[in-house]
VOPA-746990 format. One record per residue: residue number from 1; residue in one letter; x, y, z of N, C-alpha, C in turn. Coordinates in nm, 4 decimals. Atoms other than C-alpha are relative to their C-alpha. Layout:
% VOPA-746990
NUM|a|X|Y|Z|X|Y|Z|X|Y|Z
...
END
This chain:
% VOPA-746990
1|m|0.0459|0.0045|-0.1369|11.4286|9.9428|9.3996|0.0461|0.1275|0.0718
2|n|-0.0268|-0.1255|-0.0699|11.4158|10.2452|9.6300|-0.0087|-0.0173|0.1505
3|r|0.0163|-0.0069|-0.1446|11.4448|10.3334|9.9952|-0.0753|0.1292|0.0318
4|f|0.0800|-0.1140|-0.0429|11.2093|10.5693|10.1741|0.0299|0.0200|0.1476
5|e|-0.0507|-0.0210|-0.1356|11.3525|10.7225|10.4901|-0.0906|0.0912|0.0814
6|n|0.0717|-0.0802|-0.0978|11.1868|10.8658|10.7994|-0.1463|0.0213|-0.0382
7|v|0.1408|-0.0074|0.0391|10.8315|10.7849|10.6911|-0.0900|-0.0418|0.1164
8|d|0.1030|0.0513|-0.0894|10.5126|10.7296|10.8892|-0.0252|-0.1433|-0.0480
9|v|-0.0006|0.1390|0.0463|10.5423|10.3506|10.8657|-0.1407|-0.0540|-0.0228
10|l|0.1340|0.0573|0.0137|10.1797|10.2582|10.9266|-0.0774|0.0643|-0.1146
11|a|0.0706|-0.0682|0.1094|10.0430|10.5217|10.6870|0.0532|-0.0456|-0.1352
12|a|-0.0600|0.0408|0.1278|10.2877|10.4231|10.4116|-0.0393|-0.1432|-0.0360
13|l|0.0354|0.1393|0.0283|10.2213|10.0496|10.4442|-0.1494|-0.0147|-0.0281
14|e|0.1440|0.0073|0.0263|9.8464|10.1051|10.4599|-0.0313|0.0462|-0.1424
15|q|0.0198|-0.0482|0.1370|9.8622|10.3032|10.1360|0.0393|-0.1088|-0.1011
16|l|-0.0427|0.1094|0.0885|10.0563|10.0188|9.9704|-0.1004|-0.1151|0.0022
17|m|0.0972|0.1081|-0.0142|9.8113|9.7618|10.1062|-0.1265|0.0327|-0.0781
18|r|0.1241|-0.0385|0.0693|9.5133|9.9554|9.9676|0.0153|-0.0070|-0.1523
19|q|-0.0245|0.0079|0.1443|9.6742|9.9592|9.6209|0.0044|-0.1445|-0.0496
20|n|-0.0309|0.1350|0.0470|9.7547|9.5876|9.6083|-0.0884|-0.1095|0.0589
21|t|0.0742|0.1040|-0.0711|9.5314|9.3982|9.8526|-0.1498|0.0263|-0.0104
22|a|0.1446|-0.0154|0.0179|9.1667|9.3503|9.7566|-0.0793|-0.0759|0.1062
23|f|0.0717|0.0864|-0.0934|9.0694|9.0773|10.0032|0.0825|-0.0178|0.1276
24|y|-0.0649|0.0219|-0.1306|9.1489|9.0092|10.3709|0.0837|0.1205|0.0416
25|r|-0.0702|-0.1217|-0.0421|9.2502|9.3693|10.4283|0.0138|0.0081|0.1517
26|s|-0.0085|-0.0004|-0.1462|9.1884|9.3055|10.7970|0.1316|-0.0598|0.0493
27|d|-0.1343|0.0476|-0.0368|9.5265|9.1248|10.7979|0.0873|0.1162|0.0452
28|f|-0.0843|-0.1150|-0.0322|9.6738|9.4730|10.8164|-0.0164|0.0430|0.1461
29|e|0.0182|-0.0300|-0.1427|9.5250|9.5155|11.1660|0.1004|-0.0806|0.0830
30|i|-0.0997|0.0840|-0.0677|9.7480|9.2264|11.2774|0.1391|0.0589|-0.0209
31|d|-0.1297|-0.0620|0.0295|10.0452|9.3913|11.1038|0.0233|0.1213|0.0893
32|k|-0.0141|-0.1202|-0.0831|9.9794|9.7136|11.2952|0.0353|-0.0369|0.1436
33|e|-0.0339|0.0459|-0.1354|9.9885|9.5228|11.6248|0.1450|-0.0467|0.0065
34|i|-0.1381|0.0496|0.0049|10.3143|9.3500|11.5260|0.0970|0.1175|-0.0052
35|i|-0.0875|-0.1170|0.0148|10.4699|9.6811|11.4214|0.0020|0.0812|0.1289
36|g|0.0054|-0.0726|-0.1269|10.3525|9.8499|11.7420|0.0852|-0.0656|0.1073
37|r|-0.0829|0.0723|-0.0982|10.5109|9.5784|11.9591|0.1476|0.0113|-0.0352
38|a|-0.1402|-0.0085|0.0437|10.8297|9.5873|11.7511|0.0576|0.1378|0.0298
39|a|-0.0473|-0.1367|-0.0248|10.8558|9.9655|11.7826|0.0287|0.0226|0.1483
40|a|-0.0189|-0.0152|-0.1444|10.8315|9.9333|12.1618|0.1141|-0.0859|0.0539
41|s|-0.1052|0.0915|-0.0453|11.1026|9.6653|12.1809|0.1346|0.0713|0.0111
42|d|-0.1351|-0.0552|-0.0137|11.4511|9.7475|12.3026|0.1031|-0.0844|-0.0751
43|k|-0.0908|0.0862|0.0767|11.5996|9.4696|12.0846|0.0011|0.0432|-0.1462
44|a|-0.0127|-0.0455|0.1389|11.7308|9.5861|11.7460|-0.0574|-0.1018|-0.0976
45|e|0.0494|0.1014|0.0942|11.6435|9.2539|11.5799|-0.1527|-0.0020|-0.0073
46|d|0.1465|-0.0078|0.0025|11.2771|9.3075|11.6743|-0.0489|0.1153|-0.0871
47|r|0.0410|-0.1211|0.0715|11.2715|9.6435|11.4947|0.0300|-0.0039|-0.1497
48|t|-0.0180|0.0165|0.1447|11.3665|9.5097|11.1492|-0.0941|-0.1103|-0.0456
49|l|0.1083|0.0877|0.0421|11.0725|9.3500|10.9739|-0.0007|-0.0174|-0.1510
50|l|0.0309|0.0176|0.1418|10.9765|9.2099|10.6363|-0.1519|0.0004|-0.0111
51|w|0.1443|-0.0155|0.0180|10.6297|9.3055|10.5131|-0.0358|-0.0284|-0.1444
52|m|0.0461|0.0254|0.1368|10.4351|9.1854|10.2115|-0.1490|0.0275|-0.0112
53|s|0.1396|-0.0174|0.0375|10.1093|9.2783|10.0446|-0.0226|-0.0854|-0.1234
54|r|0.0377|0.0807|0.1149|9.9380|9.0395|9.8069|-0.1486|0.0203|-0.0238
55|p|0.1415|-0.0256|0.0268|9.5918|9.0387|9.6466|-0.0943|-0.0471|0.1110
56|s|0.0861|0.0540|-0.1057|9.4496|8.8326|9.9343|0.0677|0.0041|0.1358
57|g|-0.0517|-0.0156|-0.1352|9.6111|8.9701|10.2486|0.1414|0.0526|0.0084
58|t|-0.1342|-0.0513|-0.0287|9.9319|9.0880|10.4096|0.0659|-0.0898|0.1046
59|h|-0.0765|0.0678|-0.1050|10.2053|8.9431|10.6316|0.1101|0.0939|0.0470
60|c|-0.1093|-0.0778|-0.0576|10.4576|9.1059|10.8648|0.0759|-0.0902|0.0970
61|f|-0.0834|0.0898|-0.0804|10.7486|8.9135|11.0199|0.1300|0.0690|0.0387
62|r|-0.1370|-0.0421|-0.0303|11.0744|8.9803|11.1998|0.0905|-0.0568|-0.1087
63|e|-0.0910|0.0459|0.1052|11.3461|8.9602|10.9363|0.0797|-0.1214|0.0459
64|s|-0.0821|0.1114|-0.0488|11.5537|8.7294|11.1545|-0.0771|-0.1320|-0.0025
65|d|0.0793|0.1233|0.0039|11.2667|8.4758|11.1714|-0.0160|-0.0526|-0.1421
66|v|0.0147|0.0412|0.1401|11.2263|8.4729|10.7920|0.1243|-0.0756|-0.0460
67|y|-0.1256|0.0643|0.0398|11.5921|8.3679|10.7608|0.0328|-0.1255|0.0812
68|l|-0.0202|0.1249|-0.0742|11.5489|8.0640|10.9908|-0.0817|-0.1107|-0.0654
69|q|0.0649|0.1110|0.0711|11.4724|7.7427|10.8007|-0.1043|-0.0688|0.0872
70|g|0.1027|0.0780|-0.0669|11.1546|7.5640|10.8901|-0.0965|0.0791|0.0855
71|t|0.0940|-0.0788|-0.0796|10.9895|7.8499|11.0770|-0.1224|0.0327|-0.0846
72|r|0.1223|-0.0415|0.0692|10.6349|7.9536|10.9906|0.0278|0.1223|-0.0870
73|q|-0.0308|-0.1230|0.0727|10.7730|8.2927|10.8832|0.0794|-0.0295|-0.1272
74|h|-0.0823|0.0387|0.1152|11.0339|8.1370|10.6512|-0.0866|-0.0683|-0.1061
75|n|0.0832|0.0753|0.0938|10.7840|7.8986|10.4942|-0.1042|0.0886|-0.0670
76|t|0.0998|-0.0909|0.0572|10.5205|8.1688|10.4455|0.0647|0.0944|-0.1000
77|w|-0.0674|-0.0946|0.0896|10.7688|8.4135|10.2906|0.0313|-0.0661|-0.1346
78|k|-0.0327|0.0717|0.1241|10.8753|8.1513|10.0358|-0.1244|-0.0435|-0.0770
79|f|0.1182|0.0606|0.0614|10.5267|8.0138|9.9685|-0.0533|0.0797|-0.1188
80|y|0.0649|-0.0795|0.1045|10.3931|8.3030|9.7612|0.0860|0.0117|-0.1252
81|g|-0.0861|0.0031|0.1176|10.6931|8.2895|9.5294|0.0037|-0.1364|-0.0651
82|e|-0.0099|0.1366|0.0517|10.6993|7.9125|9.4951|-0.1333|-0.0557|-0.0490
83|q|0.1279|0.0667|0.0238|10.3291|7.8306|9.4849|-0.1080|0.0863|-0.0650
84|t|0.1027|-0.0857|0.0593|10.1411|8.1316|9.3447|0.0624|0.0914|-0.1046
85|r|-0.0442|-0.1028|0.0956|10.1613|8.3902|9.0713|-0.0532|0.1359|0.0421
86|d|0.0522|-0.1258|-0.0523|10.0213|8.6633|9.2919|0.1019|0.1120|-0.0145
87|r|-0.0868|-0.1182|-0.0026|10.1600|9.0134|9.2598|0.0280|0.0304|0.1473
88|v|-0.0399|-0.0236|-0.1385|10.3527|9.0610|9.5828|0.0850|0.1259|0.0062
89|l|-0.0823|-0.1164|-0.0318|10.4769|9.3972|9.7055|0.0687|-0.0325|0.1316
90|a|-0.0746|0.0369|-0.1207|10.7515|9.3368|9.9607|0.0948|0.1124|0.0389
91|y|-0.0846|-0.1059|-0.0536|10.9430|9.5754|10.1849|0.0716|-0.0487|0.1248
92|a|-0.0674|0.0103|-0.1291|11.2052|9.5610|10.4541|-0.0371|0.1275|0.0744
93|v|0.0446|-0.1122|-0.0818|11.0959|9.7877|10.7389|0.0950|0.0119|0.1185
94|e|-0.0856|-0.0267|-0.1163|11.3433|9.9402|10.9852|-0.0682|0.1068|0.0831
95|l|0.0677|-0.0940|-0.0881|11.1663|10.1047|11.2768|0.1040|0.0816|0.0749
96|t|-0.1010|-0.0880|-0.0598|11.3573|10.4063|11.4059|-0.0484|0.0721|0.1248
97|g|0.0499|-0.0654|-0.1199|11.1292|10.5466|11.6753|-0.1414|0.0506|-0.0173
98|k|0.1328|-0.0615|0.0030|10.8121|10.7354|11.7548|0.0162|0.1500|0.0136
99|v|0.0028|-0.1457|-0.0091|10.7495|11.1048|11.6983|-0.1459|0.0397|0.0179
100|r|0.1367|-0.0397|-0.0328|10.4351|11.2442|11.8632|-0.0990|-0.1154|-0.0226
101|g|0.0867|0.1163|0.0078|10.2883|10.8940|11.8776|-0.0032|-0.0712|-0.1340
102|v|-0.0025|0.0593|0.1337|10.3622|10.8139|11.5117|0.1265|-0.0842|-0.0147
103|i|-0.1147|0.0892|0.0198|10.5867|10.5148|11.4373|0.0711|0.0403|-0.1284
104|r|-0.0809|-0.0440|0.1136|10.8673|10.6326|11.2087|0.0999|-0.1090|-0.0356
105|g|-0.0998|0.0973|0.0414|11.1106|10.4292|11.0064|0.0344|0.0135|-0.1462
106|n|-0.0460|0.0036|0.1384|11.2666|10.3419|10.6752|-0.0598|-0.1221|-0.0688
107|l|0.0528|0.1094|0.0814|11.1075|10.1310|10.4017|0.0937|-0.0233|-0.1165
108|y|-0.0895|0.0384|0.1095|11.3172|9.9433|10.1480|-0.0757|-0.0949|-0.0921
109|e|0.0674|0.0851|0.0980|11.1560|9.8054|9.8335|0.0812|-0.1264|-0.0235
110|l|-0.0652|0.1269|0.0309|11.2343|9.4397|9.7699|-0.0562|-0.0541|-0.1308
111|d|0.0433|0.0734|0.1189|11.2205|9.2539|9.4409|-0.0414|-0.1374|0.0521
112|y|0.0443|0.1209|-0.0683|11.0049|8.9772|9.5867|0.0442|-0.1294|-0.0680
113|p|-0.0443|0.1272|0.0603|11.0770|8.7046|9.3253|0.1486|-0.0289|0.0253
114|q|-0.1433|0.0177|-0.0276|11.4501|8.7600|9.3736|0.0225|-0.0232|0.1494
115|h|-0.0213|0.0073|-0.1442|11.4220|8.8038|9.7502|-0.0390|-0.1357|0.0581
116|f|0.0388|0.1285|-0.0599|11.2284|8.4848|9.8274|0.0995|-0.1094|-0.0383
117|r|-0.1017|0.0994|0.0397|11.4855|8.2836|9.6278|0.1266|0.0178|0.0841
118|h|-0.1156|-0.0294|-0.0849|11.7640|8.4552|9.8245|-0.0232|-0.0563|0.1413
119|v|0.0343|0.0530|-0.1325|11.5878|8.3677|10.1517|0.0123|-0.1524|0.0004
120|a|-0.0061|0.1465|0.0079|11.5532|8.0045|10.0411|0.1440|-0.0495|-0.0038
121|a|-0.1394|0.0430|0.0161|11.9223|7.9824|9.9497|0.0854|0.0290|0.1229
122|e|-0.0891|-0.0464|-0.1068|12.0691|8.1664|10.2498|-0.0473|-0.0300|0.1417
123|a|0.0554|0.0186|-0.1342|11.8449|8.0705|10.5430|0.0868|-0.0917|0.0856
124|v|-0.0807|0.0709|-0.0992|12.0125|7.9356|10.8556|-0.0853|-0.1091|0.0655
125|q|0.0695|0.1118|-0.0647|11.9177|7.5994|11.0077|-0.0336|0.0361|0.1448
126|a|0.0432|-0.0219|-0.1388|11.7218|7.6158|11.3349|-0.0638|-0.1290|0.0496
127|d|0.0490|0.1307|-0.0436|11.6869|7.2731|11.4969|-0.0675|0.0025|0.1365
128|n|0.0590|-0.0099|-0.1333|11.5718|7.3964|11.8388|-0.0841|0.1260|0.0115
129|i|0.0773|-0.1193|-0.0323|11.3177|7.6381|11.9786|0.0194|0.0318|0.1471
130|i|-0.0053|-0.0442|-0.1391|11.3226|7.8397|12.2973|-0.1419|0.0372|0.0405
131|l|0.1311|-0.0307|-0.0554|11.0014|7.8445|12.4989|0.0210|0.1019|0.1114
132|h|-0.0144|-0.1068|-0.0992|10.9740|8.1681|12.6976|-0.1204|-0.0023|0.0949
133|y|0.1012|-0.0027|-0.1053|10.7837|8.1611|13.0261|0.0252|0.1210|0.0879
134|e|-0.0142|-0.1199|-0.0820|10.7290|8.4333|13.2824|0.1192|-0.0065|0.0963
135|k|-0.1107|0.0124|-0.0953|11.0040|8.2942|13.5108|0.1242|-0.0640|-0.0596
136|g|-0.1188|0.0585|0.0617|11.2556|8.1644|13.2578|-0.0310|-0.0634|-0.1343
137|d|0.0102|0.0586|0.1334|11.3150|7.9782|12.9348|0.0318|-0.1489|0.0046
138|r|-0.0310|0.1412|0.0158|11.3300|7.6173|12.8210|0.0247|-0.0237|-0.1487
139|e|-0.0331|0.0314|0.1389|11.4892|7.4821|12.5025|-0.0415|-0.1435|-0.0300
140|q|0.0364|0.1351|0.0426|11.3629|7.1838|12.3057|0.0145|-0.0104|-0.1513
141|p|-0.0080|0.0170|0.1453|11.3907|7.0325|11.9560|-0.1218|0.0625|-0.0691
142|a|0.1057|-0.0712|0.0719|11.1861|7.2230|11.6987|-0.1188|-0.0890|-0.0341
143|g|0.1089|0.0886|0.0387|10.9804|6.9189|11.5985|-0.0800|-0.0573|0.1156
144|l|0.0671|0.0556|-0.1173|10.8774|6.8291|11.9536|-0.1239|0.0832|0.0334
145|y|0.1267|-0.0677|-0.0276|10.5151|6.9136|12.0397|0.0074|0.0794|0.1301
146|f|0.0257|-0.0740|-0.1234|10.4332|7.1829|12.2932|-0.1345|0.0690|-0.0170
147|d|0.1356|-0.0537|0.0112|10.0944|7.3286|12.3746|-0.0187|0.1379|0.0629
148|g|0.0118|-0.1338|-0.0561|10.1668|7.6570|12.5486|-0.0648|0.0060|0.1371
149|r|0.0543|-0.0006|-0.1361|10.0364|7.5493|12.8864|0.1051|0.0533|0.0969
150|p|-0.0968|-0.0446|-0.1004|10.1952|7.6951|13.1996|0.0916|-0.1151|0.0420
151|d|-0.0964|0.0972|-0.0504|10.5065|7.5169|13.3242|-0.0039|0.0090|0.1528
152|p|0.0085|-0.0037|-0.1464|10.4930|7.4147|13.6939|0.1097|0.0839|0.0662
153|k|-0.1109|-0.0751|-0.0600|10.8333|7.5751|13.7620|0.0192|0.1377|-0.0626
154|l|-0.0301|-0.1240|0.0721|10.8533|7.8490|13.4982|-0.1197|0.0930|-0.0162
155|g|0.1181|-0.0861|0.0053|10.4978|7.9826|13.5143|-0.0676|0.0032|-0.1359
156|a|0.0811|-0.0152|0.1214|10.2803|8.1107|13.2319|0.0870|0.0043|-0.1253
157|f|-0.0673|-0.0014|0.1302|10.3849|8.0527|12.8717|-0.0202|0.1374|-0.0633
158|l|0.0071|-0.1313|0.0643|10.4664|8.3784|12.6895|0.0077|-0.0101|-0.1517
159|r|-0.0211|0.0105|0.1450|10.5978|8.2901|12.3433|0.1116|-0.1001|-0.0257
160|y|-0.1133|0.0848|0.0371|10.8462|8.0783|12.1528|0.0713|0.0633|-0.1175
161|e|-0.0751|-0.0461|0.1167|11.1173|8.1491|11.9004|0.1003|-0.1074|-0.0401
162|a|-0.0987|0.0946|0.0521|11.3448|7.9446|11.6788|0.1395|0.0454|0.0410
163|k|-0.1381|-0.0291|-0.0384|11.7085|7.9230|11.7837|0.0916|-0.0430|-0.1145
164|p|-0.0885|0.0374|0.1112|11.9610|7.9370|11.4987|0.1126|-0.0912|0.0469
165|n|-0.1130|0.0877|-0.0317|12.2202|7.6592|11.4940|0.1303|0.0790|-0.0008
166|e|-0.1198|-0.0833|0.0121|12.4789|7.9196|11.3924|-0.0394|0.1473|0.0150
167|p|0.0458|-0.1375|-0.0226|12.3797|8.2517|11.5539|0.0885|0.1059|-0.0666
168|e|-0.0888|-0.0998|0.0612|12.6878|8.4361|11.4258|-0.0210|0.0064|-0.1510
169|h|0.0287|0.0017|0.1444|12.6120|8.3277|11.0689|-0.1273|0.0805|-0.0291
170|l|0.1238|-0.0764|0.0172|12.2583|8.4676|11.1058|0.0257|0.1491|0.0192
171|r|-0.0310|-0.1425|-0.0230|12.3905|8.7962|11.2513|0.0728|0.0601|-0.1192
172|e|-0.0748|-0.0496|0.1160|12.6339|8.8331|10.9605|-0.0915|0.0120|-0.1222
173|l|0.0957|-0.0048|0.1107|12.3615|8.7533|10.7077|-0.0887|0.1240|0.0118
174|l|0.0862|-0.1166|-0.0208|12.1358|9.0211|10.8593|0.0776|0.1304|-0.0172
175|r|-0.0847|-0.1196|0.0230|12.4251|9.2732|10.8602|0.0167|0.0252|-0.1491
176|q|-0.0159|-0.0139|0.1452|12.4796|9.2063|10.4898|-0.1300|0.0478|-0.0655
177|e|0.1295|-0.0459|0.0525|12.1079|9.2520|10.4198|-0.0153|0.1502|0.0237
178|q|0.0116|-0.1423|-0.0340|12.1126|9.5874|10.5997|0.0946|0.0843|-0.0856
179|k|-0.0993|-0.0712|0.0817|12.4278|9.6947|10.4150|-0.0485|0.0135|-0.1445
180|g|0.0520|-0.0036|0.1366|12.2698|9.6054|10.0800|-0.1149|0.0986|-0.0156
181|r|0.1129|-0.0935|0.0065|11.9538|9.8030|10.1575|0.0474|0.1446|0.0020
182|a|-0.0511|-0.1376|-0.0101|12.1592|10.1116|10.2427|0.0456|0.0531|-0.1355
183|q|-0.0466|-0.0406|0.1334|12.2791|10.1150|9.8806|-0.1146|0.0394|-0.0931
184|l|0.1134|-0.0320|0.0869|11.9273|10.1596|9.7398|-0.0138|0.1506|-0.0185
185|a|0.0197|-0.1418|0.0307|11.8439|10.4908|9.5757|-0.1155|0.0556|0.0829
186|p|0.1120|-0.0627|-0.0723|11.6307|10.7340|9.7768|-0.1218|0.0116|-0.0914
187|g|0.1234|-0.0074|0.0783|11.2687|10.7292|9.6640|-0.0779|0.1255|0.0294
END
């Protein structure tokens, strides 16, 4: 496994997608939007992503969401290792900034079969979600239904995210992941 530093992230991932993804290539348009929003974020956890290419599409998720049990991101990341024999190219993506409008960052090759098993074994429990509205947040159990309608007091619904039961454990896990990637040979 190798690391590729200070690359044009979108160009590099598109090249990988074109080599491995034959169908649903339009998924990559969604990835580009996710990467663009992440690059504009001031939160470090938003700028570290996990990306995969498979024969029938791509996925791009915040790394922290993949390591939260029961989330859509966690379940999707594991699915292709547990339920298919598809060839999956997987990368950790650290966004470092923009240079003349080009999103730059570091790509780290992942051994997907090993990585999805690691995710399954190490993921942190997340029993609650935080609903973000324009005027504040509300927390509720993860299994409780919500429909994204405006809240009378908090205004328009913006997004939701899983809340780890042990936030410090998740932070340490992500630090260890980053430390491990730094050991990869330059590509």
